[in-house]
Every structure is written in C-alpha cells, then in structure tokens.
N, CA, C and O atoms as a GROMACS GRO file, in nm:
protein
  228
    1MET      N    1   8.701  -3.122   9.419
    1MET     CA    2   8.714  -3.021   9.269
    1MET      C    3   8.660  -3.158   9.190
    1MET      O    4   8.627  -3.117   9.079
    2ASP      N    5   8.648  -3.236   9.194
    2ASP     CA    6   8.532  -3.314   9.097
    2ASP      C    7   8.475  -3.242   9.059
    2ASP      O    8   8.496  -3.214   8.941
    3ILE      N    9   8.371  -3.170   9.132
    3ILE     CA   10   8.257  -3.124   9.076
    3ILE      C   11   8.302  -3.003   9.003
    3ILE      O   12   8.213  -2.962   8.927
    4MET      N   13   8.394  -2.942   9.001
    4MET     CA   14   8.416  -2.758   8.924
    4MET      C   15   8.466  -2.820   8.791
    4MET      O   16   8.460  -2.766   8.681
    5ASN      N   17   8.528  -2.970   8.825
    5ASN     CA   18   8.581  -2.991   8.683
    5ASN      C   19   8.422  -3.019   8.577
    5ASN      O   20   8.412  -2.975   8.462
    6SER      N   21   8.341  -3.079   8.630
    6SER     CA   22   8.215  -3.083   8.604
    6SER      C   23   8.178  -2.987   8.569
    6SER      O   24   8.134  -3.001   8.455
    7ILE      N   25   8.165  -2.842   8.619
    7ILE     CA   26   8.101  -2.780   8.616
    7ILE      C   27   8.122  -2.699   8.495
    7ILE      O   28   8.032  -2.659   8.422
    8ALA      N   29   8.262  -2.675   8.477
    8ALA     CA   30   8.369  -2.624   8.352
    8ALA      C   31   8.319  -2.686   8.207
    8ALA      O   32   8.285  -2.636   8.100
    9ALA      N   33   8.331  -2.795   8.248
    9ALA     CA   34   8.286  -2.911   8.136
    9ALA      C   35   8.151  -2.866   8.072
    9ALA      O   36   8.132  -2.846   7.952
   10GLY      N   37   8.074  -2.857   8.157
   10GLY     CA   38   7.937  -2.823   8.120
   10GLY      C   39   7.897  -2.701   8.081
   10GLY      O   40   7.782  -2.680   8.043
   11TYR      N   41   8.044  -2.555   8.091
   11TYR     CA   42   8.014  -2.456   8.049
   11TYR      C   43   8.059  -2.456   7.904
   11TYR      O   44   8.001  -2.406   7.808
   12GLY      N   45   8.163  -2.516   7.906
   12GLY     CA   46   8.224  -2.523   7.808
   12GLY      C   47   8.170  -2.589   7.684
   12GLY      O   48   8.210  -2.570   7.570
   13ALA      N   49   8.040  -2.697   7.735
   13ALA     CA   50   7.982  -2.758   7.656
   13ALA      C   51   7.837  -2.672   7.590
   13ALA      O   52   7.762  -2.697   7.495
   14LEU      N   53   7.844  -2.550   7.701
   14LEU     CA   54   7.719  -2.472   7.655
   14LEU      C   55   7.792  -2.375   7.558
   14LEU      O   56   7.744  -2.366   7.445
   15LYS      N   57   7.894  -2.305   7.585
   15LYS     CA   58   7.966  -2.214   7.519
   15LYS      C   59   7.960  -2.292   7.339
   15LYS      O   60   7.918  -2.225   7.245
   16ASN      N   61   8.003  -2.420   7.321
   16ASN     CA   62   8.040  -2.484   7.224
   16ASN      C   63   7.894  -2.485   7.134
   16ASN      O   64   7.885  -2.465   7.013
   17ALA      N   65   7.811  -2.507   7.203
   17ALA     CA   66   7.647  -2.502   7.153
   17ALA      C   67   7.623  -2.423   7.087
   17ALA      O   68   7.617  -2.442   6.965
   18GLN      N   69   7.595  -2.270   7.159
   18GLN     CA   70   7.566  -2.181   7.144
   18GLN      C   71   7.696  -2.097   7.035
   18GLN      O   72   7.681  -1.985   6.987
   19VAL      N   73   7.789  -2.163   7.021
   19VAL     CA   74   7.880  -2.092   6.896
   19VAL      C   75   7.862  -2.187   6.755
   19VAL      O   76   7.889  -2.158   6.638
   20GLU      N   77   7.819  -2.282   6.800
   20GLU     CA   78   7.776  -2.364   6.679
   20GLU      C   79   7.658  -2.310   6.617
   20GLU      O   80   7.662  -2.276   6.498
   21GLN      N   81   7.516  -2.296   6.710
   21GLN     CA   82   7.383  -2.247   6.673
   21GLN      C   83   7.424  -2.095   6.613
   21GLN      O   84   7.347  -2.056   6.526
   22GLN      N   85   7.527  -2.010   6.645
   22GLN     CA   86   7.538  -1.918   6.610
   22GLN      C   87   7.586  -1.913   6.418
   22GLN      O   88   7.552  -1.852   6.317
   23TYR      N   89   7.651  -1.985   6.446
   23TYR     CA   90   7.705  -2.014   6.275
   23TYR      C   91   7.591  -2.100   6.210
   23TYR      O   92   7.554  -2.068   6.097
   24SER      N   93   7.556  -2.167   6.249
   24SER     CA   94   7.475  -2.196   6.209
   24SER      C   95   7.326  -2.150   6.144
   24SER      O   96   7.262  -2.210   6.058
   25ILE      N   97   7.291  -2.015   6.216
   25ILE     CA   98   7.200  -1.919   6.189
   25ILE      C   99   7.279  -1.797   6.087
   25ILE      O  100   7.209  -1.726   6.014
   26SER      N  101   7.441  -1.780   6.090
   26SER     CA  102   7.458  -1.760   5.982
   26SER      C  103   7.466  -1.801   5.868
   26SER      O  104   7.469  -1.717   5.779
   27VAL      N  105   7.469  -1.899   5.844
   27VAL     CA  106   7.484  -1.969   5.744
   27VAL      C  107   7.339  -1.978   5.698
   27VAL      O  108   7.319  -1.932   5.585
   28GLN      N  109   7.265  -2.012   5.743
   28GLN     CA  110   7.126  -2.011   5.727
   28GLN      C  111   7.081  -1.867   5.631
   28GLN      O  112   7.030  -1.867   5.519
   29LYS      N  113   7.117  -1.751   5.717
   29LYS     CA  114   7.092  -1.640   5.656
   29LYS      C  115   7.146  -1.596   5.538
   29LYS      O  116   7.081  -1.524   5.463
   30LYS      N  117   7.279  -1.638   5.508
   30LYS     CA  118   7.357  -1.606   5.418
   30LYS      C  119   7.246  -1.703   5.289
   30LYS      O  120   7.214  -1.662   5.177
   31ALA      N  121   7.213  -1.818   5.343
   31ALA     CA  122   7.189  -1.891   5.193
   31ALA      C  123   7.045  -1.840   5.186
   31ALA      O  124   6.996  -1.849   5.073
   32MET      N  125   6.984  -1.800   5.257
   32MET     CA  126   6.826  -1.705   5.219
   32MET      C  127   6.896  -1.562   5.116
   32MET      O  128   6.883  -1.544   4.995
   33ASP      N  129   6.946  -1.506   5.184
   33ASP     CA  130   7.052  -1.376   5.082
   33ASP      C  131   7.038  -1.427   4.957
   33ASP      O  132   6.946  -1.396   4.882
   34VAL      N  133   7.158  -1.532   4.923
   34VAL     CA  134   7.178  -1.577   4.782
   34VAL      C  135   7.052  -1.619   4.721
   34VAL      O  136   7.039  -1.622   4.599
   35GLU      N  137   6.969  -1.649   4.793
   35GLU     CA  138   6.821  -1.713   4.735
   35GLU      C  139   6.744  -1.624   4.659
   35GLU      O  140   6.703  -1.623   4.543
   36GLU      N  141   6.730  -1.509   4.804
   36GLU     CA  142   6.671  -1.402   4.727
   36GLU      C  143   6.720  -1.328   4.563
   36GLU      O  144   6.655  -1.301   4.462
   37LEU      N  145   6.855  -1.313   4.598
   37LEU     CA  146   6.919  -1.270   4.463
   37LEU      C  147   6.926  -1.316   4.362
   37LEU      O  148   6.947  -1.266   4.251
   38ALA      N  149   6.903  -1.444   4.404
   38ALA     CA  150   6.842  -1.545   4.244
   38ALA      C  151   6.751  -1.525   4.190
   38ALA      O  152   6.767  -1.482   4.076
   39LEU      N  153   6.631  -1.539   4.230
   39LEU     CA  154   6.494  -1.503   4.301
   39LEU      C  155   6.518  -1.378   4.175
   39LEU      O  156   6.509  -1.402   4.055
   40GLN      N  157   6.542  -1.277   4.218
   40GLN     CA  158   6.557  -1.105   4.174
   40GLN      C  159   6.586  -1.130   4.041
   40GLN      O  160   6.500  -1.100   3.958
   41GLU      N  161   6.722  -1.192   3.994
   41GLU     CA  162   6.736  -1.185   3.853
   41GLU      C  163   6.661  -1.257   3.779
   41GLU      O  164   6.637  -1.239   3.660
   42LEU      N  165   6.602  -1.384   3.885
   42LEU     CA  166   6.514  -1.462   3.766
   42LEU      C  167   6.405  -1.366   3.714
   42LEU      O  168   6.385  -1.382   3.594
   43GLN      N  169   6.323  -1.264   3.777
   43GLN     CA  170   6.210  -1.231   3.783
   43GLN      C  171   6.261  -1.116   3.665
   43GLN      O  172   6.174  -1.061   3.598
   44GLU      N  173   6.409  -1.082   3.640
   44GLU     CA  174   6.432  -0.971   3.559
   44GLU      C  175   6.476  -1.026   3.383
   44GLU      O  176   6.499  -0.973   3.274
   45MET      N  177   6.472  -1.144   3.433
   45MET     CA  178   6.504  -1.270   3.304
   45MET      C  179   6.342  -1.286   3.254
   45MET      O  180   6.326  -1.286   3.132
   46LEU      N  181   6.267  -1.294   3.308
   46LEU     CA  182   6.147  -1.311   3.233
   46LEU      C  183   6.063  -1.200   3.192
   46LEU      O  184   6.040  -1.097   3.256
   47PRO      N  185   6.014  -1.235   3.065
   47PRO     CA  186   5.957  -1.114   3.005
   47PRO      C  187   5.832  -1.098   3.072
   47PRO      O  188   5.797  -1.182   3.155
   48PRO      N  189   5.740  -0.969   3.038
   48PRO     CA  190   5.637  -0.930   3.123
   48PRO      C  191   5.492  -1.032   3.060
   48PRO      O  192   5.469  -1.063   2.944
   49SER      N  193   5.422  -1.062   3.168
   49SER     CA  194   5.298  -1.166   3.151
   49SER      C  195   5.225  -1.054   3.063
   49SER      O  196   5.205  -0.935   3.082
   50PRO      N  197   5.196  -1.142   2.962
   50PRO     CA  198   5.070  -1.086   2.865
   50PRO      C  199   4.919  -1.057   2.992
   50PRO      O  200   4.861  -0.949   2.984
   51TYR      N  201   4.873  -1.160   3.096
   51TYR     CA  202   4.768  -1.147   3.172
   51TYR      C  203   4.760  -1.033   3.258
   51TYR      O  204   4.856  -0.982   3.317
   52ASN      N  205   4.626  -0.990   3.262
   52ASN     CA  206   4.613  -0.923   3.384
   52ASN      C  207   4.487  -0.970   3.469
   52ASN      O  208   4.370  -0.964   3.430
   53LEU      N  209   4.531  -1.017   3.592
   53LEU     CA  210   4.501  -1.090   3.693
   53LEU      C  211   4.428  -0.975   3.807
   53LEU      O  212   4.494  -0.898   3.876
   54ASP      N  213   4.275  -0.987   3.808
   54ASP     CA  214   4.187  -0.907   3.946
   54ASP      C  215   4.155  -1.003   4.058
   54ASP      O  216   4.045  -1.055   4.069
   55VAL      N  217   4.256  -1.024   4.142
   55VAL     CA  218   4.208  -1.124   4.244
   55VAL      C  219   4.153  -1.022   4.351
   55VAL      O  220   4.216  -0.919   4.369
   56ARG      N  221   4.064  -1.041   4.407
   56ARG     CA  222   3.952  -1.040   4.461
   56ARG      C  223   3.945  -1.126   4.610
   56ARG      O  224   3.924  -1.248   4.604
   57ALA      N  225   3.962  -1.064   4.730
   57ALA     CA  226   3.915  -1.127   4.860
   57ALA      C  227   3.830  -1.173   4.887
   57ALA      O  228   3.816  -1.217   5.002
   0.00000   0.00000   0.00000
C-alpha cells in the first residue's frame, strides 16, 4: 500500500504543478494584453512626428 500512496502523492503533485503553470501563463498573457492596450493608447496620445525617416537595410 505504501507504493500506491507514493504514486498518488506524485500524481497529485504533478497535477498541482500543471495547474500552477497554467495559472502563471494566464496571468502573463493578461499582463501582455494590458501592456499592449497601454502602448496603443500612448501612441494615440503622441503627436505625429515631423521627421520622415528612410531606413534601408
């Protein structure tokens, strides 16, 4: 029975780690979305640049 308890504990720890990873990824995606919206708003607030840049590779 000791082996079964070890397997069950290992499986529980694995599932817990997967849930934590999914949560972390979701939080990071949400932060990136918020940052993107903030940058879009900032670009709209800035006046147009009087300079024309011609960049050649």
